SEBANU-151082 format. One line per 8 residues: number of its first residue (from 1); for each residue x, y, z of C-alpha. Coordinates in Angstrom, 2 decimals, padded with zeros to 5 digits. Layout:
N
NUM	X/Y/Z | ...
***
This chain:
677
1	-056.45/-015.93/-021.48 | -055.74/-016.29/-017.74 | -052.73/-018.54/-018.31 | -051.06/-016.08/-020.62 | -050.51/-013.52/-017.77 | -048.55/-016.00/-015.64 | -046.21/-016.84/-018.42 | -042.96/-014.68/-018.84
9	-043.61/-012.13/-021.47 | -041.46/-011.68/-024.62 | -038.49/-009.56/-023.84 | -039.26/-007.03/-026.43 | -042.80/-006.72/-025.09 | -041.75/-006.68/-021.44 | -039.50/-003.66/-022.15 | -042.48/-001.58/-023.24
17	-043.37/-001.48/-019.56 | -040.91/001.06/-018.35 | -041.68/000.68/-014.77 | -041.53/-003.00/-013.45 | -042.47/-004.03/-009.96 | -042.42/-007.54/-008.55 | -045.57/-007.83/-006.04 | -046.43/-010.81/-003.98
25	-050.00/-009.97/-003.07 | -051.50/-009.37/000.45 | -052.31/-013.10/000.66 | -048.95/-014.75/-000.29 | -047.10/-012.11/001.51 | -049.03/-012.86/004.58 | -050.09/-009.35/005.15 | -053.43/-009.96/006.77
33	-053.96/-006.35/007.90 | -053.59/-005.07/004.34 | -056.05/-007.91/003.20 | -058.72/-006.86/005.66 | -058.41/-003.22/004.33 | -058.81/-004.25/000.56 | -061.88/-006.43/001.45 | -063.26/-003.22/003.23
41	-062.84/-001.15/000.15 | -065.87/-002.38/-001.50 | -068.15/-001.05/001.07 | -066.65/002.36/001.25 | -068.23/005.34/-000.40 | -067.06/005.91/-004.02 | -064.18/008.37/-004.29 | -063.87/011.15/-007.05
49	-061.81/010.01/-009.88 | -059.31/012.82/-009.44 | -056.31/010.57/-010.58 | -056.25/011.48/-014.45 | -056.30/015.32/-014.06 | -053.55/015.03/-011.24 | -051.45/013.02/-013.63 | -051.97/015.33/-016.43
57	-050.95/018.32/-014.25 | -047.90/016.36/-013.09 | -046.60/015.58/-016.67 | -046.82/019.44/-017.41 | -044.78/019.99/-014.48 | -042.28/017.14/-015.28 | -040.98/019.02/-018.56 | -039.91/021.96/-016.33
65	-037.40/019.85/-014.10 | -033.99/020.42/-015.24 | -031.65/017.52/-015.98 | -028.01/019.00/-015.45 | -025.28/017.71/-017.75 | -023.64/016.00/-014.57 | -026.65/013.87/-014.10 | -026.51/012.84/-017.75
73	-023.13/011.61/-017.40 | -024.00/010.05/-014.31 | -026.78/008.03/-015.73 | -024.35/006.89/-018.69 | -021.82/005.74/-016.21 | -024.45/003.68/-014.38 | -025.59/001.97/-017.63 | -021.86/001.14/-018.11
81	-021.76/-000.11/-014.65 | -024.78/-002.25/-015.20 | -023.57/-003.65/-018.42 | -020.26/-004.68/-016.92 | -022.22/-006.29/-013.87 | -024.24/-008.19/-016.11 | -021.46/-009.67/-018.15 | -019.39/-010.29/-015.12
89	-022.35/-012.31/-013.76 | -022.38/-014.54/-016.85 | -025.84/-013.89/-017.92 | -026.49/-012.99/-021.72 | -030.07/-012.37/-021.32 | -030.44/-008.64/-019.93 | -032.34/-006.00/-021.60 | -030.82/-002.53/-021.63
97	-032.42/-000.80/-024.29 | -031.98/002.87/-025.51 | -035.87/003.52/-025.22 | -035.84/002.73/-021.60 | -032.33/004.14/-020.29 | -031.88/007.07/-022.62 | -035.54/008.36/-022.95 | -037.74/006.75/-020.11
105	-034.89/007.01/-017.46 | -034.80/010.89/-017.91 | -038.42/011.00/-017.26 | -038.12/008.79/-014.20 | -035.27/011.25/-012.65 | -037.33/014.17/-013.40 | -040.39/012.39/-011.57 | -038.34/011.61/-008.65
113	-037.12/015.41/-008.38 | -040.58/016.63/-008.77 | -041.77/014.22/-006.08 | -039.22/015.63/-003.72 | -040.23/019.30/-004.58 | -037.08/019.94/-006.37 | -036.36/022.11/-009.53 | -033.54/020.13/-010.86
121	-032.40/016.44/-010.72 | -029.68/015.42/-008.22 | -027.55/012.40/-007.72 | -030.04/010.75/-005.25 | -032.59/010.64/-007.96 | -030.63/007.93/-009.62 | -031.81/005.48/-006.95 | -035.59/005.74/-008.68
129	-034.10/003.83/-011.55 | -034.22/000.64/-009.41 | -038.04/000.56/-010.47 | -036.66/000.05/-014.25 | -034.31/-002.89/-013.54 | -036.66/-005.73/-012.00 | -036.99/-007.94/-015.06 | -034.32/-006.17/-017.31
137	-031.23/-007.35/-015.13 | -030.47/-010.80/-013.75 | -031.93/-011.11/-010.33 | -028.41/-011.06/-008.48 | -027.57/-007.84/-010.22 | -030.94/-006.25/-009.62 | -030.53/-007.25/-005.77 | -027.28/-005.09/-005.61
145	-028.70/-002.18/-007.61 | -028.52/000.49/-004.91 | -025.17/-000.31/-003.89 | -024.20/-000.29/-007.68 | -025.88/003.27/-007.88 | -024.13/004.41/-004.77 | -020.82/003.22/-006.11 | -021.23/005.19/-009.39
153	-022.14/008.33/-007.21 | -019.29/007.98/-004.90 | -016.78/007.44/-007.96 | -018.04/010.64/-009.66 | -017.78/012.70/-006.68 | -014.00/011.57/-006.43 | -013.19/012.51/-009.87 | -015.15/016.10/-009.60
161	-012.49/018.64/-009.57 | -014.17/020.67/-007.06 | -015.86/017.86/-005.09 | -018.90/020.07/-004.47 | -021.43/018.99/-001.88 | -023.99/017.87/-004.60 | -021.94/014.39/-004.84 | -021.20/013.68/-001.52
169	-022.23/009.90/-001.25 | -025.74/009.53/000.07 | -026.30/013.24/000.84 | -026.53/015.18/-002.39 | -026.82/018.84/-003.27 | -029.52/019.88/-000.66 | -029.68/017.67/002.52 | -032.98/016.59/003.69
177	-032.53/015.22/007.37 | -035.02/014.08/010.03 | -034.92/016.29/012.92 | -037.10/018.95/014.57 | -040.43/020.17/013.24 | -039.02/022.96/010.94 | -039.45/023.83/007.11 | -037.65/021.53/004.98
185	-035.84/024.31/003.12 | -034.52/025.92/006.35 | -033.37/022.54/007.54 | -031.57/021.98/004.22 | -029.93/025.46/004.47 | -028.64/024.83/008.04 | -027.15/021.47/006.88 | -025.66/022.98/004.01
193	-024.00/025.68/006.20 | -022.74/022.96/008.29 | -021.10/021.33/005.36 | -019.07/024.62/004.47 | -017.97/024.76/008.12 | -015.11/022.78/009.55 | -015.75/020.29/012.39 | -014.44/022.94/014.93
201	-016.86/025.57/013.84 | -019.86/023.14/013.51 | -019.43/022.40/017.19 | -019.24/026.25/017.93 | -022.86/026.28/016.40 | -024.30/023.76/019.30 | -025.23/026.55/021.92 | -027.01/028.66/018.94
209	-030.27/026.98/019.34 | -032.13/023.49/019.94 | -032.85/023.28/016.12 | -029.31/023.99/015.07 | -027.98/021.53/017.98 | -030.22/018.78/016.59 | -028.91/019.11/013.12 | -025.26/019.49/014.05
217	-025.86/016.15/015.83 | -026.98/014.42/012.61 | -024.47/011.63/011.67 | -024.77/012.76/007.95 | -023.11/016.03/008.81 | -020.03/014.25/010.25 | -019.80/011.76/007.72 | -019.82/014.61/005.02
225	-016.82/016.11/006.99 | -015.03/012.57/006.60 | -015.70/012.43/003.01 | -014.69/015.97/002.13 | -011.45/015.53/004.00 | -010.49/012.08/002.84 | -012.58/010.97/000.05 | -013.17/007.29/-000.62
233	-010.07/006.86/001.75 | -012.47/007.50/004.92 | -012.11/004.77/007.28 | -015.80/004.92/008.60 | -016.08/001.35/008.52 | -013.77/001.24/011.50 | -016.24/003.32/013.78 | -019.75/003.19/015.02
241	-019.79/007.24/015.05 | -018.18/009.58/012.15 | -017.20/011.82/015.26 | -014.80/009.37/016.30 | -013.09/009.06/012.79 | -012.61/012.78/012.90 | -011.19/012.77/016.37 | -008.93/009.85/015.44
249	-007.97/011.54/012.15 | -009.31/008.83/010.12 | -007.62/006.22/012.43 | -003.96/007.27/011.96 | -003.89/008.94/015.48 | -006.45/006.83/017.43 | -007.44/007.58/021.09 | -007.42/004.91/023.71
257	-009.43/006.52/026.56 | -007.51/009.37/027.16 | -004.21/008.23/025.90 | -003.19/008.59/022.27 | -001.83/005.40/020.47 | -000.17/004.29/017.24 | -002.23/003.00/014.46 | -002.99/-000.44/013.74
265	-002.46/-002.04/010.26 | -003.27/-005.27/008.58 | -000.25/-006.02/006.27 | -000.59/-008.41/003.21 | 002.45/-009.23/001.37 | 002.15/-010.55/-002.15 | 004.12/-011.19/-005.44 | 003.41/-008.51/-008.13
273	005.43/-008.75/-011.25 | 007.02/-011.78/-012.91 | 009.30/-014.05/-010.95 | 012.80/-012.22/-010.53 | 011.40/-008.69/-012.06 | 011.85/-006.01/-009.55 | 009.52/-003.15/-009.01 | 010.94/000.25/-009.92
281	008.18/002.72/-008.96 | 004.90/002.81/-006.98 | 002.08/005.23/-006.91 | -001.08/004.85/-004.93 | -004.53/006.79/-004.31 | -007.83/005.84/-002.58 | -008.82/004.11/-005.78 | -005.72/002.63/-007.53
289	-002.25/001.17/-006.72 | -000.03/001.20/-009.62 | 003.34/-000.53/-009.91 | 005.82/-000.87/-012.61 | 008.58/-003.19/-013.05 | 012.14/-003.69/-014.97 | 012.70/-005.71/-018.10 | 014.72/-008.72/-018.00
297	015.80/-011.18/-020.95 | 012.67/-012.71/-022.35 | 010.46/-010.81/-020.13 | 009.10/-007.57/-020.94 | 008.42/-004.67/-018.57 | 005.08/-004.66/-016.84 | 002.45/-002.25/-015.39 | 000.15/-003.52/-012.79
305	-002.99/-001.91/-011.23 | -004.32/-003.12/-008.06 | -007.17/-002.07/-005.75 | -005.25/-000.55/-002.68 | -007.57/-002.25/-000.18 | -008.36/-005.68/-001.36 | -005.30/-005.85/-003.44 | -007.58/-007.21/-006.32
313	-005.74/-007.17/-009.68 | -007.39/-004.60/-012.18 | -005.10/-004.71/-014.82 | -001.74/-006.46/-015.85 | -000.19/-004.77/-018.98 | 002.95/-005.81/-020.73 | 004.36/-002.25/-021.77 | 007.80/-002.42/-023.32
321	011.15/-004.52/-023.82 | 012.88/-001.69/-021.78 | 012.75/-000.84/-017.98 | 009.93/001.24/-016.66 | 011.42/003.75/-014.20 | 008.49/005.78/-013.16 | 004.77/005.96/-013.17 | 001.92/008.26/-011.87
329	-001.71/008.17/-011.56 | -004.08/011.29/-011.57 | -007.10/012.72/-013.21 | -008.21/009.17/-014.33 | -004.95/008.67/-016.07 | -002.05/006.22/-015.52 | 001.33/007.45/-017.12 | 004.57/005.44/-017.35
337	008.09/006.44/-018.48 | 010.66/003.91/-019.62 | 014.06/003.55/-020.92 | 012.93/003.55/-024.50 | 012.29/007.01/-024.18 | 008.45/006.79/-024.38 | 005.67/008.20/-022.19 | 002.69/006.15/-022.27
345	-000.76/007.18/-021.19 | -003.33/004.58/-020.09 | -006.93/005.46/-019.33 | -009.87/003.14/-017.77 | -013.14/002.60/-019.56 | -012.38/003.85/-023.19 | -014.62/003.33/-026.22 | -012.42/000.58/-027.06
353	-012.35/-001.06/-023.69 | -014.79/-001.93/-020.87 | -015.21/000.24/-018.03 | -012.97/-001.77/-015.53 | -010.40/-002.32/-018.45 | -007.32/000.02/-019.23 | -006.22/000.53/-022.51 | -003.41/002.70/-024.07
361	-004.69/006.11/-025.27 | -001.59/008.24/-026.07 | 002.35/007.61/-026.51 | 004.87/010.17/-026.79 | 008.56/010.12/-027.72 | 010.99/011.94/-025.59 | 013.88/010.56/-027.51 | 015.75/009.78/-024.11
369	015.41/007.76/-021.03 | 012.53/009.05/-019.01 | 013.65/008.73/-015.11 | 010.82/010.65/-013.43 | 007.43/012.00/-014.35 | 004.15/013.74/-012.88 | 000.80/014.33/-014.35 | -000.32/018.05/-013.53
377	-003.78/019.34/-012.98 | -003.32/021.54/-016.03 | -003.52/018.43/-018.45 | 000.25/018.31/-018.85 | 002.88/015.66/-018.11 | 006.32/016.64/-017.02 | 009.09/014.11/-017.95 | 012.39/014.13/-016.57
385	015.12/012.62/-019.13 | 018.50/011.06/-018.55 | 021.42/010.03/-020.65 | 023.62/006.90/-020.08 | 024.45/006.25/-016.34 | 021.49/008.54/-015.36 | 023.15/011.58/-016.17 | 020.27/014.10/-016.09
393	019.40/015.61/-019.66 | 016.44/018.08/-019.30 | 012.45/018.27/-019.02 | 009.84/017.59/-021.43 | 006.43/019.36/-020.77 | 003.92/017.34/-022.79 | 000.37/018.43/-023.57 | -002.15/015.82/-023.35
401	-004.73/017.79/-024.89 | -003.05/019.06/-028.04 | -000.50/016.53/-028.27 | 002.36/018.92/-028.06 | 005.79/018.88/-026.55 | 008.31/021.57/-025.18 | 011.73/021.03/-023.81 | 013.54/022.61/-020.97
409	017.35/021.61/-021.46 | 019.34/020.75/-018.44 | 021.95/023.12/-017.55 | 020.47/026.08/-019.37 | 019.24/029.63/-018.33 | 015.62/028.29/-017.63 | 017.14/026.02/-014.87 | 019.73/028.50/-013.84
417	022.55/026.39/-015.09 | 021.60/023.49/-013.03 | 020.64/019.98/-013.85 | 017.21/018.60/-012.95 | 017.12/015.40/-011.06 | 013.59/014.83/-009.45 | 010.01/016.27/-009.88 | 007.12/016.29/-007.45
425	003.90/017.95/-006.83 | 002.35/019.79/-003.52 | -000.51/018.33/-001.73 | -003.61/018.46/-003.82 | -001.91/017.85/-007.18 | 001.09/018.91/-009.27 | 000.72/022.03/-011.05 | 002.56/024.06/-013.67
433	002.74/027.25/-011.53 | 003.99/025.42/-008.64 | 006.40/022.60/-009.49 | 009.24/021.76/-006.88 | 012.21/020.13/-008.47 | 015.94/018.90/-007.44 | 018.74/020.78/-009.21 | 022.37/019.77/-009.15
441	025.34/022.39/-009.67 | 027.47/021.26/-012.58 | 030.61/022.41/-010.83 | 030.36/022.15/-007.19 | 027.87/018.85/-007.35 | 025.83/020.66/-004.64 | 022.07/019.98/-004.59 | 019.41/022.41/-004.12
449	015.63/022.42/-003.98 | 014.01/024.47/-006.95 | 010.58/025.92/-007.34 | 009.28/026.34/-010.99 | 006.60/028.20/-012.56 | 006.43/027.07/-016.21 | 003.87/029.79/-017.36 | 006.76/032.39/-016.94
457	009.51/032.66/-019.70 | 011.93/032.59/-017.07 | 010.43/029.54/-015.03 | 012.81/029.15/-012.04 | 011.33/031.15/-009.06 | 013.37/029.99/-006.16 | 016.53/028.18/-005.80 | 017.45/027.00/-002.22
465	020.96/025.24/-001.69 | 020.49/022.24/000.47 | 024.01/020.46/000.49 | 027.33/022.14/-000.22 | 030.51/020.84/-002.07 | 032.69/018.41/-000.28 | 029.81/017.05/002.28 | 029.38/013.91/000.47
473	025.66/014.15/000.50 | 023.17/013.72/-002.01 | 019.60/014.93/-002.13 | 017.20/012.17/-002.78 | 014.13/011.62/-002.57 | 012.26/014.94/-002.81 | 008.82/014.82/-001.34 | 006.40/018.16/-001.57
481	004.00/018.59/001.37 | 001.76/021.41/001.52 | 002.69/024.59/-000.30 | 005.29/026.01/000.27 | 007.19/023.21/002.05 | 009.22/020.40/000.71 | 011.16/017.45/002.28 | 014.70/016.35/001.19
489	016.03/012.99/001.85 | 019.77/013.33/002.67 | 021.82/010.29/001.75 | 025.57/009.77/001.49 | 027.06/009.13/-001.97 | 028.56/005.91/-001.04 | 026.86/003.13/001.23 | 030.18/003.15/003.19
497	029.62/006.54/004.51 | 026.11/005.66/005.73 | 025.35/006.49/009.30 | 023.07/004.72/011.92 | 020.38/007.31/011.27 | 018.40/008.72/008.28 | 018.21/012.63/007.69 | 015.44/014.53/005.94
505	015.55/018.19/005.70 | 012.68/020.68/005.28 | 012.71/023.79/002.93 | 010.02/026.27/003.34 | 010.32/028.48/000.11 | 008.75/031.41/002.12 | 011.92/031.78/004.04 | 014.50/030.36/001.64
513	017.58/031.66/003.85 | 016.25/030.22/007.05 | 018.15/026.92/008.21 | 015.56/024.20/009.31 | 017.03/021.50/011.70 | 017.11/017.99/010.05 | 014.53/015.37/010.97 | 016.11/012.27/012.29
521	014.90/008.83/011.72 | 016.13/005.74/013.42 | 017.75/004.09/010.37 | 018.66/004.93/006.87 | 015.69/006.19/004.83 | 014.85/004.27/001.72 | 011.55/006.32/000.81 | 009.20/008.85/002.62
529	005.89/010.46/001.98 | 003.85/013.29/003.36 | 000.35/012.78/004.55 | -002.03/015.20/006.58 | 000.86/016.99/008.15 | 002.94/014.24/009.00 | 006.17/012.35/007.46 | 005.83/008.64/007.07
537	009.25/006.77/006.11 | 010.40/003.28/005.55 | 013.83/002.36/006.87 | 016.20/-000.34/006.47 | 019.88/-001.32/007.10 | 021.28/-003.58/004.37 | 024.41/-003.98/006.58 | 022.67/-006.14/009.15
545	021.11/-009.69/008.53 | 018.27/-010.25/008.61 | 017.38/-006.53/007.18 | 013.91/-005.60/008.61 | 011.87/-002.99/006.69 | 010.23/-000.77/009.34 | 007.41/002.00/009.00 | 008.05/005.18/011.05
553	006.20/008.50/011.28 | 007.47/012.05/012.28 | 004.74/014.32/013.53 | 005.73/017.92/014.05 | 003.20/018.07/017.28 | 005.35/015.26/018.75 | 008.66/016.65/017.41 | 010.09/013.05/017.13
561	009.93/010.08/015.15 | 007.90/006.97/016.19 | 007.84/003.49/015.11 | 004.47/002.17/013.49 | 005.03/-001.31/012.40 | 007.48/-003.58/010.91 | 006.27/-004.16/007.16 | 008.88/-006.96/006.47
569	010.97/-008.90/008.82 | 013.77/-009.52/006.05 | 014.10/-007.77/002.60 | 017.62/-008.58/001.55 | 018.00/-008.26/-002.32 | 019.89/-010.70/-004.59 | 020.73/-007.91/-006.90 | 021.46/-004.23/-006.45
577	018.27/-003.35/-008.30 | 016.34/-005.08/-005.60 | 017.59/-002.43/-003.01 | 015.16/000.04/-004.63 | 012.09/000.35/-002.03 | 009.37/002.84/-002.82 | 006.69/003.88/-000.37 | 003.04/004.89/-001.38
585	000.36/006.20/001.27 | -003.19/007.25/001.09 | -005.66/007.95/003.81 | -006.73/004.30/003.81 | -003.31/002.69/004.12 | 000.07/002.30/002.69 | 002.08/000.02/000.24 | 005.67/-000.56/-000.22
593	007.26/-002.23/-003.14 | 010.65/-003.90/-002.82 | 012.25/-006.57/-005.14 | 009.36/-008.63/-006.84 | 007.09/-008.29/-003.75 | 004.52/-005.82/-002.46 | 003.35/-005.29/001.01 | 000.02/-003.46/001.49
601	-001.26/-002.25/004.68 | -004.58/-001.05/005.33 | -005.50/000.95/008.68 | -007.36/-001.70/011.03 | -009.41/-001.84/014.09 | -007.05/-001.88/016.98 | -007.34/-005.03/019.10 | -007.18/-002.93/022.28
609	-010.59/-001.59/021.46 | -012.74/-003.74/024.03 | -015.47/-006.18/023.18 | -018.97/-006.23/024.44 | -020.40/-008.98/026.48 | -021.65/-010.93/023.57 | -018.03/-010.92/022.23 | -018.65/-008.61/019.57
617	-016.91/-005.28/018.87 | -018.54/-002.63/020.90 | -017.82/000.89/022.23 | -014.25/001.76/022.99 | -013.81/002.09/026.79 | -011.04/004.05/028.51 | -008.41/001.71/030.17 | -008.17/002.55/033.82
625	-004.65/003.23/035.41 | -003.36/000.00/036.79 | -006.33/-002.18/035.61 | -006.49/-004.45/032.77 | -008.86/-004.14/029.87 | -011.23/-007.14/028.90 | -008.88/-008.35/026.47 | -006.04/-008.58/028.95
633	-003.76/-005.66/028.09 | -002.50/-003.32/030.56 | -002.60/000.38/030.51 | 000.63/002.33/031.03 | 000.93/005.60/033.15 | -002.47/007.05/031.49 | -000.73/010.13/030.25 | -001.45/011.86/027.10
641	001.41/011.08/024.63 | 001.05/012.90/021.43 | 003.94/010.91/019.98 | 002.14/007.65/020.14 | 003.03/006.18/023.46 | 006.52/004.73/022.64 | 008.17/003.01/025.48 | 004.96/003.18/028.04
649	004.97/-000.64/028.20 | 007.06/-003.23/027.09 | 006.13/-005.81/024.39 | 004.22/-005.72/021.17 | 001.45/-007.76/019.38 | 002.81/-010.20/016.98 | 001.53/-011.71/013.76 | -002.22/-012.35/013.82
657	-002.45/-015.41/011.29 | -002.41/-015.99/007.57 | -004.91/-014.30/005.07 | -006.60/-015.94/002.27 | -004.93/-016.01/-001.12 | -005.46/-012.78/-003.54 | -006.60/-013.09/-007.02 | -004.60/-014.55/-009.94
665	-002.49/-016.59/-007.91 | -000.78/-014.17/-005.69 | 000.24/-015.34/-002.54 | -000.28/-013.09/000.34 | 000.39/-013.17/004.21 | -001.60/-011.19/006.74 | -000.50/-009.85/010.05 | -001.95/-007.27/012.45
673	000.77/-004.96/013.85 | -000.07/-002.77/016.68 | 002.59/-001.63/019.24 | 001.69/-001.97/022.73 | 000.65/001.30/024.51
***
């Protein structure tokens, strides 16, 4: 019988062992100290056999541990992720039985919570499931089990409406930190108090006591602040300490010693849609980058979903023989509106698809061309419709849950007699009770910024004129910031009237009658977005050859626009449709769609950050006035420049080389753009 235990067991028999461990033993593992202790056990006094009663008592306590519905959903998501990883690895032999992962796994979660002295299971208890996968998963998948579990917890935290502390990656509902000798519960309470504060208030707690000072200095506290503010877009990988990430505002306003410098980006340029098919719209979050294309003869319009950091293609869907004009992504859904009058809703990981696959779940007919749309936090879709030649028609409010539609006619009393051109949502998501839109007067052709509450019988709340008759200016695009502020791009009706500068006007719905000075950009504005209190705009001038595409930022603290980087050296279009340029921005970087190409920029580590003696990235050191840093760069005048240090020194870093090819044949170019201080 000795040889039987060394041979692999039958998978069905092996599955009966819920907890599976791979042990080398003290001798094979060369653990000589432990081997000596084992040899000395025979001469020791016999111990009382208290193990069985202890296990029986623990089994009774185990049933009292609560497993919240969130934990059961997390367990199912983890099983889905494991199945996808196993199939991706190419192995067909893996055992994920209902008995183990639907019954035994619950008991393991409860046991983990009981061992920590908790009354309910928490996301951190999922890591105990690694003891179930030793022989049930392929070796290479089991080796990454902790990373897979951490990814599932992090993804669930992003999708949670309130983003409660219980799901912060690596932290959990109550935090147990290593610190001074004090009761664990008091330490958890103090840590939770820090989480509910902002970073400035946490710093004010430092003089309270040594215990509080020790807790507020824990790295987990500051990582939590970063996750709560930027989610998965937190650029913690660029920093040795999370405090530096907060100080640099996630890398968008980095400090170089006592001088604030512009951010640094790694830019990749790649082909997106079929050759010759221009991009019509773009949306990006920390998890997904969505682009839609036009349709050409014998080429249907497509919807593509990429990873915003690695540019890995997640989906490439053939949607319609008509142009797709707009798209949006929110609440785990991707919506697209096209010239065939349909709004299509896609979702990832449905019952008919794998976890990482997207499938069509709903389709609504609007009977006219859909020119713009937004997904609301109320489970609705706002779809703007147009007739021939982009003449505005009205607005459809689509109920995704009950599959119903209501219509707001353009030029009706509900819109105060104006035709609706564009729709957007304030920072934090679009909501039915706060919808900013662009309205056009049918007689004077003057444009205004309008605020709607579609819960009311008379939905229009405010109507603020922005352009007057005869000015030759149109309001496009409309971008909402933090409520109640919206920003309106002012563009000439004809390209021949275009000036050397771009104009953006801000409207504050609290002070509708007050005039706000326009924001001036160094070139005509193609598109702009709002992020963390600043406006980011892409500018180009089609009258110049070559026509570079540049990224600029307007920060209210600086009071002026600053140049951040050159996205593309030349973006001259071959057709009028190729003049469409769309910007998307998120805490981790930006994306620009132009023609059939896409430029993706991610926040990078500035090359000015000095290196240590071994040539590795080390702590940043302030550059002394008049002295050169270790990488040969010379500091400017050393003054604090909130605007980014424009003009402090001449020159700028050029391209840094070529990046590797992206997946599915996408050709990418990589450059690091970082203006000199």
